[in-house]
C-alpha positions as CSV (number, residue, x, y, z in Angstrom):
1,M,27.5,6.5,9.2
2,A,25.4,9.5,8.6
3,Y,27.2,10.1,5.3
4,L,26.5,6.3,4.4
5,T,22.5,6.6,5.5
6,S,22.3,10.3,3.4
7,L,24.2,9.0,0.7
8,V,21.7,5.7,0.4
9,A,18.5,8.1,0.8
10,T,19.5,10.6,-1.7
11,Y,19.6,7.4,-3.7
12,L,16.4,6.1,-3.3
13,T,14.6,9.2,-3.8
14,K,16.2,9.9,-7.1
15,L,15.1,6.2,-8.4
16,R,11.6,6.8,-6.6
17,R,11.4,10.4,-8.8
18,N,12.3,8.6,-12.0
19,E,9.7,7.8,-14.1
20,E,10.9,7.5,-17.3
21,G,11.2,3.8,-17.9
22,V,7.5,2.9,-15.9
23,T,6.8,5.9,-18.6
24,A,7.7,3.9,-21.6
25,I,6.5,0.4,-20.1
26,E,2.7,2.1,-20.0
27,Y,2.8,3.5,-23.4
28,G,3.8,-0.3,-24.7
29,L,1.0,-1.9,-22.8
30,I,-1.8,0.7,-23.6
31,A,-0.3,0.3,-27.4
32,G,-0.4,-2.9,-27.4
33,A,-4.6,-3.3,-25.7
34,I,-5.1,-0.8,-28.5
35,A,-3.5,-3.9,-31.2
36,V,-5.5,-6.4,-29.5
37,A,-8.7,-4.3,-29.5
38,I,-8.3,-3.7,-33.4
39,I,-7.2,-7.1,-34.3
40,A,-10.6,-8.4,-32.2
41,V,-12.9,-6.2,-33.8
42,L,-11.1,-6.9,-37.6
43,L,-12.0,-10.7,-36.7
44,A,-15.4,-9.9,-35.5
45,L,-16.8,-8.0,-38.1
46,G,-13.9,-9.5,-41.1
47,D,-17.2,-10.8,-43.6
48,S,-19.0,-7.6,-43.2
49,I,-16.3,-5.5,-44.3
50,E,-14.9,-7.8,-46.7
51,N,-18.8,-7.3,-48.1
52,M,-19.0,-4.0,-47.9
53,F,-15.7,-3.4,-50.1
54,Q,-16.9,-6.1,-52.7
55,T,-20.1,-3.8,-52.9
56,T,-18.0,-0.3,-53.2
57,S,-15.9,-2.5,-56.0
58,D,-18.4,-3.6,-57.8
59,A,-20.5,-0.3,-57.9
60,L,-17.1,1.7,-59.1
61,N,-16.8,-1.1,-61.8
62,N,-20.3,-0.8,-62.8
63,V,-20.2,3.0,-63.2
64,A,-16.6,2.5,-64.9
65,S,-18.0,0.3,-67.5
66,G,-20.9,3.2,-68.2
67,S,-23.8,0.1,-66.8
């Protein structure tokens, strides 16, 4: 009986120390949170960003055409 108890205790100790799966899940959650934040920022600033790129494009076209 002592051998079985020791075996179970050893197994539980190893299981508790094994954090590889937990780390992968944490990295996945962090990546997901970053993706949600980027999407939220792009949705909130979408029109401003589009106007900025349009203004830049127009300025480059004017320079290229010699106006």
